[in-house]
C-alpha positions in Angstrom: -78.6 -12.0 -81.7 -80.6 -10.8 -78.7 -82.6 -14.1 -78.7 -79.4 -16.1 -78.8 -78.0 -14.2 -75.8 -81.3 -14.8 -73.9 -81.0 -18.5 -74.6 -77.3 -18.8 -73.7 -77.7 -19.4 -70.0 -80.3 -22.1 -70.7 -78.0 -23.8 -73.2 -75.1 -23.7 -70.7 -77.2 -25.3 -68.0 -78.3 -28.1 -70.4 -74.7 -28.8 -71.4 -73.5 -28.9 -67.8 -76.3 -31.2 -66.8 -75.5 -33.5 -69.6 -71.8 -33.6 -68.8 -72.4 -34.3 -65.1 -74.6 -37.3 -66.0 -72.2 -38.6 -68.7 -70.2 -41.7 -67.9 -67.4 -40.4 -70.0 -66.9 -37.2 -68.0 -63.4 -36.9 -66.4 -63.5 -35.2 -63.0 -61.2 -34.6 -60.1 -62.0 -33.7 -56.5 -59.3 -31.8 -54.6 -59.2 -31.8 -50.9 -58.4 -28.5 -49.1 -55.6 -28.8 -46.5 -54.9 -26.4 -43.6 -51.7 -26.8 -41.7 -51.1 -30.1 -43.4 -54.4 -31.6 -42.4 -57.4 -32.1 -44.7 -60.5 -29.9 -44.0 -63.7 -31.8 -43.4 -67.2 -30.8 -42.6 -66.4 -31.5 -39.0 -63.6 -29.0 -38.9 -64.8 -25.9 -40.8 -63.1 -22.5 -40.4 -64.4 -20.7 -37.3 -66.8 -17.8 -37.8 -67.0 -14.5 -36.0 -68.6 -11.1 -36.5 -66.9 -7.8 -36.7 -67.9 -6.9 -33.2 -66.8 -10.3 -31.8 -63.3 -9.9 -33.3 -63.0 -6.3 -32.0 -64.0 -7.5 -28.6 -61.4 -10.3 -28.8 -58.7 -7.6 -29.4 -60.1 -5.5 -26.5 -60.0 -8.4 -24.1 -56.3 -9.2 -24.9 -55.4 -5.5 -24.7 -57.2 -4.8 -21.5 -55.6 -7.9 -19.8 -52.1 -6.3 -20.1 -51.1 -3.6 -17.6 -47.4 -4.1 -17.7 -44.7 -6.6 -18.7 -41.0 -7.4 -18.5 -39.8 -9.3 -21.5 -36.4 -10.8 -22.5 -36.3 -11.3 -26.3 -33.9 -12.6 -29.0 -33.9 -9.8 -31.5 -32.9 -9.8 -35.2 -32.8 -6.1 -36.3 -32.5 -5.4 -40.0 -32.0 -2.4 -42.3 -33.0 -1.9 -45.8 -36.3 -2.5 -47.6 -38.1 -4.9 -50.0 -38.6 -1.8 -52.1 -34.9 -1.1 -52.3 -34.1 -4.8 -53.1 -31.7 -5.3 -50.2 -32.1 -6.2 -46.5 -29.2 -6.7 -44.1 -29.9 -8.6 -40.9 -28.0 -8.6 -37.6 -28.2 -11.8 -35.7 -28.0 -12.7 -32.0 -29.1 -9.4 -30.4 -30.5 -9.8 -26.9 -33.0 -7.2 -25.7 -34.9 -6.4 -22.6 -38.3 -4.6 -22.9 -40.3 -3.0 -20.1 -43.8 -1.7 -20.6 -46.3 0.0 -18.3 -49.7 1.4 -19.3 -50.6 3.8 -20.6 -47.5 4.2 -22.8 -44.2 3.9 -20.8 -41.7 1.7 -22.6 -38.0 1.0 -22.3 -35.9 -1.2 -24.7 -32.3 -2.1 -24.0 -30.4 -4.1 -26.6 -27.1 -6.0 -26.2 -24.6 -6.6 -29.0 -24.0 -10.1 -30.2 -21.5 -12.4 -28.4 -19.9 -9.8 -26.1 -23.2 -8.6 -24.8 -22.2 -5.0 -24.3 -25.1 -2.5 -24.5 -26.0 -1.6 -28.1 -28.7 0.9 -27.4 -31.1 2.1 -24.7 -34.4 3.7 -25.6 -37.2 5.0 -23.3 -40.5 6.9 -23.9 -43.5 8.2 -22.0 -45.7 7.9 -25.1 -45.0 11.5 -26.2 -41.2 12.1 -26.0 -38.4 9.6 -26.4 -34.7 9.3 -25.5 -32.2 7.0 -27.2 -28.6 6.2 -26.3 -26.7 4.6 -29.1 -23.5 3.4 -27.4 -21.3 2.6 -30.5 -21.4 6.3 -31.6 -21.8 7.7 -28.0 -24.9 9.4 -29.4 -27.8 10.6 -27.3 -31.0 11.4 -29.2 -34.1 13.2 -27.9 -37.3 14.0 -29.8 -41.0 13.6 -30.2 -42.4 10.1 -30.9 -44.2 11.6 -33.9 -41.1 13.1 -35.4 -40.6 12.0 -39.0 -38.1 9.3 -39.6 -36.0 11.1 -42.1 -32.4 10.2 -41.1 -30.1 8.2 -43.3 -29.3 6.3 -40.1 -31.8 3.5 -39.4 -30.8 3.7 -35.7 -31.9 7.4 -35.5 -35.2 6.4 -37.1 -36.1 4.1 -34.3 -39.3 5.2 -32.5 -40.7 3.6 -29.3 -44.2 4.0 -30.6 -43.3 1.6 -33.5 -42.5 -1.2 -31.0 -45.5 -0.4 -28.8 -48.1 -0.3 -31.5 -46.8 -3.6 -32.9 -46.5 -5.4 -29.6 -49.9 -4.2 -28.2 -52.7 -4.4 -30.7 -55.5 -1.9 -29.8 -59.2 -2.4 -30.3 -61.0 0.2 -32.4 -61.0 3.8 -31.1 -64.6 4.9 -31.6 -63.6 8.5 -32.0 -61.2 7.9 -34.9 -61.9 4.5 -36.3 -64.7 2.4 -37.6 -64.1 -1.4 -38.0 -65.3 -3.4 -41.0 -64.9 -7.1 -41.7 -63.6 -8.8 -44.8 -63.5 -12.6 -45.3 -60.2 -13.5 -47.2 -60.7 -17.2 -47.1 -59.7 -19.1 -50.2 -58.1 -22.4 -51.2 -54.8 -21.5 -49.5 -55.8 -19.3 -46.6 -58.5 -19.0 -43.9 -58.4 -15.4 -42.9 -60.5 -12.6 -41.6 -59.3 -9.0 -42.0 -60.7 -6.6 -39.5 -60.2 -3.3 -41.3 -60.3 0.0 -39.4 -61.6 3.0 -41.5 -60.6 6.5 -40.5 -63.1 9.0 -39.2 -63.0 12.7 -39.8 -62.9 15.4 -37.2 -66.7 15.5 -37.1 -67.1 11.7 -36.9 -67.7 11.3 -40.6 -66.5 8.1 -42.2 -63.6 8.5 -44.6 -62.7 6.2 -47.4 -59.2 5.6 -46.0 -57.7 2.7 -44.1 -56.1 3.4 -40.8 -55.0 -0.2 -40.2 -56.1 -3.8 -40.6 -55.8 -6.8 -38.2 -55.8 -10.3 -39.7 -57.1 -13.4 -37.9 -56.5 -17.0 -38.7 -60.0 -18.6 -38.9 -58.6 -22.0 -37.7 -58.4 -20.6 -34.1 -59.1 -16.8 -34.5 -55.5 -15.9 -33.5 -54.1 -12.7 -34.8 -51.5 -13.3 -37.5 -50.8 -9.8 -38.9 -51.4 -6.1 -38.5 -50.9 -3.5 -41.2 -50.8 0.2 -40.3 -51.3 2.9 -43.0 -50.6 6.6 -43.1 -53.2 9.2 -44.3 -52.2 8.5 -47.9 -52.8 4.8 -47.4 -49.1 4.0 -47.8 -48.0 1.2 -45.4 -46.3 2.5 -42.3 -45.7 -0.9 -40.6 -46.4 -4.5 -41.3 -46.2 -6.9 -38.4 -46.6 -10.6 -38.3 -47.5 -12.7 -35.2 -47.1 -16.3 -34.3 -46.8 -18.7 -31.3 -49.5 -17.1 -29.1 -48.7 -18.2 -25.6 -50.4 -17.7 -22.2 -48.1 -15.8 -19.7 -49.6 -15.7 -16.3 -53.0 -16.3 -17.9 -52.5 -13.5 -20.5 -52.2 -14.4 -24.2 -49.2 -12.8 -26.0 -47.4 -13.6 -29.3 -44.0 -15.3 -28.6 -42.9 -14.4 -32.1 -43.3 -10.9 -33.6 -41.9 -9.7 -36.9 -42.1 -5.9 -37.4 -41.3 -4.3 -40.8 -41.2 -0.5 -41.4 -40.0 -0.4 -45.0 -40.4 3.4 -45.3 -38.2 4.0 -42.3 -35.6 1.6 -43.5 -35.6 -1.0 -40.8 -37.3 -4.1 -39.3 -37.1 -6.2 -36.2 -37.9 -9.9 -35.5 -38.5 -10.7 -31.8 -38.7 -14.1 -30.1 -39.6 -14.1 -26.5 -37.2 -15.9 -24.2 -38.9 -14.9 -20.9 -42.0 -12.9 -20.1 -43.2 -11.7 -16.8 -46.7 -10.2 -17.1 -48.4 -7.5 -15.0 -45.5 -6.6 -12.7 -45.5 -3.5 -10.5 -43.0 -1.3 -12.3 -41.8 1.9 -10.7 -41.0 5.3 -12.3 -37.3 4.9 -12.0 -37.4 2.0 -14.5 -38.3 4.5 -17.2 -35.6 7.1 -16.6 -32.7 7.6 -19.1 -30.3 10.5 -18.6 -27.7 11.7 -21.0 -24.3 10.2 -20.1 -21.4 12.6 -19.7 -19.3 13.0 -22.9 -22.0 11.8 -25.2 -23.1 13.8 -28.2 -26.7 15.2 -28.0 -28.9 15.3 -31.1 -32.4 16.8 -31.0 -34.7 15.2 -33.6 -36.6 18.0 -35.3 -33.9 20.6 -34.7 -33.1 22.2 -38.0 -29.6 23.1 -36.7 -28.8 19.4 -36.3 -29.9 18.0 -39.7 -28.3 14.7 -40.6 -26.2 14.7 -43.8 
């Protein structure tokens, strides 16, 4: 039996060689197509190293200091895990951003274009005015999204981390490259492993950024929590230069655990404007109800 096993690879090689030279062998060559076009030796997938891809992210991130965007937004609530997603069409939104972390998002209701919500953050704290319920919410960006109301689970940091893809933070992340190219896809996944408090490498993903190897554009970013459950899954398309700065004109953000998602298509983008402090001020309107996220006296039932 041992002799038979030793001779098996040789036997297989002889059989394959005889088949390949046989006139009666039926074979079929399949062409690989990408974006509807056949792949040839003249158009192979692009190659890049881990550091080159991380540098690519850094260049795009560093090129953006501020922006003012008008977007068509499709908010949704529900989850693929719950088996039901409800979408709300024709929401118009205006987004202001200024580094390091100031952001303001104002959304208008469909058709009548009255203000639906207004949310502002300095990167640490946020304020949210939800006009239909005359509700004013204050809290920490890091506050858990535990409300039964998807609106109260909105966090500015969720939008910011999805719209602005960061390069690796050397203090907390270590990038590693995976080639996911197969017959159907040409993808690189730049995966960021977590680092411990002393800089030790942990066997846990922090996030992963996916690149299309046809042009090295970013097509997806997945962010994980410390238990490696998916926190957010964002898809990108239609990368467009705005004032010489590349930015995705289509962004699809899903936060299944928090019970909501948002699809954004850019209508107008003004890049690197001088935005003043007053653009990021939101005060509680008189007569609105105040809710403090994280206040045990104001638990949502």
